[in-house]
C-alpha positions, 0 to 999 in steps of 0.5 A: 641622098639615101633612099627611104625604104618606107618610100618617103623622102630620101635622107640627106647624107653629106660626105665629109668633103661636102660637109667641109665645103658647105660649112666653110661656105656658110662661115665665109658668107655668114660667119656661122660655125658648124662644129664637127659634131653638127653634121647631122644637124646640117643634114636635117636642116638641108633636107627640106630645101632639097625636097623643095628643089625636086629632090636635088642631090647634094652635089647639085645643090652645092653647085647651085648655091655657089654659082655666080648666077643663082647663088645669091638667091639660093643663099637666102633660102639656105640661111633660112633653112639652117638658122634657129629662130626660137623666141617669144615675147618677154623672153628672159624677164630678168634681163628685160627688168634690168633694161627697164629699171636700170637702162631705159629709165636712165636713158630717157631721163638723160635725153629729156634733160638734154632736150633730146627726146630721141631713142634708138634701139637695135634688136639684132638677130630678132627672128620673127619679131617678138623681141623688138615688139616687146621692147616697143610695148615696154617703151609705151608702158614707161612713157605713156602719152609722152611717147608722142613727143619722142622720136623712137626707132626700134630696128629689128634685123635678121639674116633669115628672110622668112622670119622677117616676113613673119615679123613684118606681118605681126601675127602670132600663135599662142606659143609666142605668148608662153612668157607673156602676161594676159595684160600685155596680150590683151592690150597690145594684140587683136585676137583674130580667130581662135589662136591668132594674135595681131600686134596693134598699130601703137607698138607696130609704128615704133618698129621697122625690120630689115635683113642684115648679115653680120658678116656683111661689113659694109652693111654693118657699118651703116648701123650707127647711132644706137643707144641700146643693142640687144643681141641675145642668143646669137653669138653662140652660133659663131666661133671666137674670131667671128664673135670678136669681129661682130662685137667690135662692129656693135661697139662702133654702132653704139653711141658713147655710153650705150648699152649691149645686152647679150644672151643670159648664158653668153659673155664677152669674156675673151671676146672684147675689152671695149665694154664695161660689165654691169651687174644687175639683179639676175642679169648682166649688161655691157656699156660702151664707156663715155669719152674721158 
């Protein structure tokens, strides 16, 4: 660390070997890719964690996070620090409209016709829970009272434990509602204080949260039998090899005919040929083909 001449917290400076060691460690443990130009970003994200550890120096921290005894616990804290969690309710409406009009209603009709009132949705990299709760609200709107006759499960996963705790709590400030209409905010949230909103029980009951590292192949293999997967704005943090591995696992997690939504600026071109590309107004989606 370099001392701050103003007497504040020292700035973190990674040597080139330390940067190489840390980013390789993060890649091996979580598939996260920090390019050469992301050194400053990694330094800034690491600074708060070192401050919490009584201004531990970088060498000491690297020894801590890679140690057999304490490394696993500290890795959780490191991943909390270095991952990005920008999100909101009803983020990217064209994608959600495509899901609502062209995917969800079709799935519900198929299941009802088959007398199988069961639906499984996975919100991968769900951050603080806005996306899975959004999907729950949309399902309630579509099904109405009929939802009581359905077995619906929405699973939200993230690698960062701190945002998952917020998701489970279900309390949000106004910033999370910047892309939400007043109708949804008033119908599905209770106002607690001037700027604190708590998700109501009806959508909360449809959602469960769990920690999941995409690089943990054994845990990923347990994620099965999903009709829809949302993995939006997460693949950008992985290199091509990791993208291919993780998308191949998503394909295995989906039922035949299931759907995958990635971020509006993301694509599976060059990543996977296992899906059929679907074009909707203002949005794209990918479908796992039905067996011939």
